[in-house]
C-alpha positions as CSV (number, residue, x, y, z in Angstrom):
1,M,-0.1,0.2,-0.1
2,Q,2.7,2.0,0.5
3,T,4.6,1.6,-1.9
4,T,1.0,2.4,-4.2
5,L,1.1,5.9,-2.5
6,R,4.9,6.6,-3.4
7,R,4.7,5.8,-6.6
8,A,1.4,7.6,-7.2
9,S,2.6,10.6,-5.4
10,S,5.8,10.4,-7.8
11,V,3.8,10.6,-10.5
12,W,1.5,13.5,-9.7
13,L,3.8,15.7,-7.3
14,P,5.7,16.7,-10.5
15,L,2.5,17.5,-12.4
16,L,1.1,19.7,-9.5
17,M,4.2,21.7,-9.2
18,A,4.1,22.1,-12.7
19,A,0.3,23.3,-12.8
20,L,1.2,25.9,-9.8
21,G,4.3,27.1,-11.6
22,G,2.2,28.0,-14.5
23,C,-0.3,29.8,-12.4
24,S,2.6,31.7,-10.4
25,S,1.5,35.3,-10.0
26,L,3.6,38.1,-11.0
27,G,5.8,39.9,-8.7
28,T,4.9,42.2,-5.9
29,H,8.0,44.4,-6.2
30,P,9.3,46.5,-8.4
31,P,13.2,45.9,-9.7
32,R,16.0,48.3,-8.7
33,A,16.6,50.9,-10.6
34,T,13.6,50.6,-12.6
35,D,11.1,53.3,-12.5
36,L,8.3,53.8,-15.2
37,S,7.3,57.5,-14.0
38,G,7.1,60.1,-16.3
39,D,4.9,62.0,-18.4
40,W,4.7,59.9,-22.0
41,R,3.6,60.8,-25.3
42,L,2.6,58.4,-28.1
43,N,5.1,58.5,-30.8
44,E,3.4,57.1,-34.0
45,S,6.1,56.7,-35.9
46,L,7.6,54.7,-34.0
47,S,4.5,52.6,-33.0
48,D,2.5,49.5,-34.4
49,D,-1.3,50.8,-35.9
50,P,-3.6,47.9,-34.3
51,Q,-6.3,49.0,-37.0
52,A,-4.2,48.5,-39.9
53,L,-3.1,44.8,-38.2
54,M,-7.2,44.1,-38.1
55,R,-8.0,45.0,-41.9
56,A,-4.6,43.0,-43.0
57,H,-6.2,39.8,-41.2
58,R,-9.7,40.8,-42.4
59,Q,-8.5,41.0,-45.8
60,E,-6.6,37.6,-45.5
61,Q,-9.8,35.7,-44.4
62,G,-11.6,37.5,-46.5
63,H,-13.8,39.4,-44.8
64,G,-12.7,43.0,-46.0
65,R,-16.0,43.2,-48.1
66,G,-19.5,43.9,-46.6
67,G,-18.6,47.2,-44.6
68,G,-17.9,45.2,-41.0
69,H,-20.9,43.1,-40.6
70,H,-19.0,39.9,-40.2
71,H,-17.2,37.9,-37.6
72,G,-19.0,39.6,-34.8
73,G,-18.6,42.8,-35.4
74,M,-14.8,43.5,-35.5
75,P,-15.0,44.6,-38.8
76,G,-16.9,47.7,-38.0
77,M,-13.4,49.1,-36.2
78,G,-11.6,49.2,-39.9
79,G,-14.8,51.7,-40.8
80,M,-13.2,54.5,-38.3
81,G,-10.7,55.5,-40.5
82,M,-8.3,56.3,-37.5
83,P,-4.6,55.6,-37.0
84,H,-5.3,54.5,-33.7
85,V,-8.7,54.7,-31.7
86,G,-8.9,57.8,-29.3
87,A,-11.2,56.2,-26.7
88,P,-9.9,57.7,-23.0
89,G,-7.3,55.5,-21.8
90,A,-6.1,52.2,-22.9
91,S,-5.7,50.7,-19.8
92,A,-8.1,52.4,-17.5
93,P,-11.6,50.7,-18.6
94,P,-10.4,47.2,-17.7
95,G,-9.1,48.8,-14.5
96,G,-12.3,49.5,-13.0
97,G,-14.1,52.1,-15.0
98,S,-15.5,52.2,-18.6
99,Y,-15.1,54.0,-22.0
100,G,-18.6,55.7,-21.9
101,G,-20.0,53.7,-24.5
102,G,-17.3,54.0,-27.0
103,R,-17.7,57.3,-28.2
104,G,-17.1,58.4,-31.3
105,G,-16.6,54.9,-33.0
106,G,-20.2,53.5,-33.7
107,M,-19.6,50.7,-31.4
108,G,-22.4,48.2,-31.1
109,P,-22.9,45.4,-28.9
110,H,-20.5,42.9,-28.9
111,R,-17.8,45.0,-29.7
112,G,-16.6,46.6,-26.5
113,S,-14.3,44.4,-24.8
114,N,-11.8,43.6,-28.0
115,N,-12.2,47.2,-28.6
116,E,-10.9,48.7,-25.2
117,F,-7.9,46.5,-25.8
118,L,-7.1,47.4,-29.4
119,S,-7.1,51.3,-28.0
120,R,-4.1,53.1,-27.8
121,P,-3.7,56.2,-25.3
122,D,-1.9,59.7,-26.9
123,S,-0.6,60.2,-23.3
124,L,0.3,58.4,-20.3
125,T,1.2,59.6,-16.7
126,I,2.5,57.0,-14.6
127,R,3.9,57.6,-10.8
128,Q,5.3,54.2,-9.3
129,D,5.3,53.3,-5.7
130,A,6.9,50.8,-3.6
131,G,3.3,49.1,-3.7
132,E,1.6,50.6,-6.1
133,L,1.5,52.0,-9.8
134,H,-0.9,55.0,-10.5
135,L,-1.4,55.2,-14.6
136,V,-3.4,58.0,-15.7
137,A,-4.1,57.5,-19.9
138,D,-5.9,60.5,-21.5
139,G,-6.8,61.8,-18.4
140,V,-8.5,58.5,-16.9
141,P,-6.7,57.1,-13.8
142,T,-6.2,53.8,-12.7
143,D,-4.2,52.4,-9.5
144,F,-2.7,48.8,-9.9
145,T,-1.3,46.9,-6.5
146,Y,1.4,44.8,-7.2
147,G,0.1,41.1,-6.8
148,D,-3.4,41.7,-6.8
149,K,-5.8,40.1,-8.6
150,V,-9.4,41.6,-8.9
151,M,-12.4,41.9,-10.9
152,A,-12.7,45.0,-13.4
153,S,-15.6,46.2,-15.2
154,V,-15.1,46.2,-19.2
155,K,-17.4,47.7,-21.7
156,D,-20.7,44.8,-21.8
157,G,-18.5,42.8,-19.4
158,A,-16.5,42.0,-16.9
159,A,-12.6,40.7,-16.5
160,E,-10.5,39.1,-13.9
161,R,-7.5,41.2,-13.7
162,T,-4.0,40.6,-12.4
163,A,-1.0,43.2,-12.5
164,G,2.5,42.8,-11.1
165,W,6.1,42.6,-12.6
166,K,8.1,40.2,-14.4
167,G,11.5,41.1,-14.5
168,K,12.0,44.8,-15.6
169,D,8.8,44.8,-17.1
170,F,5.5,45.9,-15.7
171,V,2.3,43.2,-16.8
172,V,-1.1,43.9,-16.4
173,K,-3.7,40.4,-17.8
174,Y,-7.0,40.7,-18.5
175,D,-9.0,37.4,-18.5
176,V,-12.9,38.4,-19.9
177,K,-15.7,36.9,-18.8
178,D,-17.0,35.0,-21.9
179,G,-14.7,37.4,-24.2
180,P,-10.8,37.5,-24.8
181,K,-7.7,37.5,-22.8
182,A,-5.3,40.1,-23.1
183,S,-2.1,41.7,-21.8
184,R,-0.1,44.8,-21.5
185,S,3.2,45.1,-20.3
186,Y,5.2,48.5,-19.8
187,A,8.8,47.7,-20.5
188,L,11.8,51.2,-20.4
189,S,14.5,51.4,-22.8
190,P,18.1,51.1,-21.3
191,D,18.6,54.7,-22.0
192,G,15.1,55.6,-20.3
193,K,13.8,57.9,-22.8
194,R,11.0,55.3,-24.2
195,L,8.4,53.5,-22.8
196,T,7.0,50.8,-24.5
197,M,3.7,49.0,-23.8
198,T,3.1,45.7,-25.8
199,T,-0.4,44.6,-26.3
200,E,-1.7,41.2,-26.9
201,V,-5.3,39.8,-27.3
202,S,-6.3,36.5,-28.3
203,G,-9.7,34.3,-27.9
204,A,-12.9,34.8,-28.1
205,R,-13.3,34.5,-32.1
206,Y,-10.8,36.9,-32.5
207,P,-7.6,36.9,-34.1
208,D,-4.4,36.7,-32.0
209,I,-2.7,39.9,-32.1
210,K,0.6,41.7,-31.1
211,F,1.2,45.4,-31.2
212,R,3.7,47.7,-29.7
213,S,2.8,51.5,-28.5
214,V,6.1,53.4,-28.1
215,Y,6.1,56.6,-25.8
216,E,9.1,59.1,-25.2
217,H,8.7,61.9,-22.6
218,S,7.0,64.7,-23.0
219,P,8.9,67.9,-23.2
220,A,8.2,69.2,-20.0
221,T,9.3,65.8,-18.4
222,A,12.4,65.7,-20.8
223,G,13.3,69.5,-19.5
224,A,13.2,68.5,-16.2
225,K,15.6,65.8,-16.1
């Protein structure tokens, strides 16, 4: 009997440890010499265009015709004719607020959650503390407590949100109920002059998409350094 238990534990214990390792939480302490604080402005010339990526995908899949009436409403985003969505705060609505009905984009039902993740703020203001990161994206504030897992509201639903550190990157992950999974990572360049926000979205009948938004210190911040 004891031999059988030992054999069973030798089989299941490594599997359990692997599962726990895959679910490990993000770090609760910012790394030394890494400070994302500052006022940042989007540099479009250095950034990816998520709308262009979506249009390219629709053309590849044969969904480019019809004016945005296919594939769960996502093609309607192409009709905005904008290099990036000007919705307030790419990170703020999943962080606890909402976009106020998706103003100016003609967003219908079933479009909200992914549109939120595909938007890019023109400006970011970050204040990094020992236990929290305070982010203001296009005037909309969101506070992230390192290591916390919370339920946050998104347009037309809710998302489980976790935030913390992965190496030198600050990472926020979202798991939208009946919707996509998404993550945003914020990484500082070695010289501290650029901040790159990398967004990844997948699932919920939408294609996997990954794009970078590159920010530089605003003139006032750059002059103060």
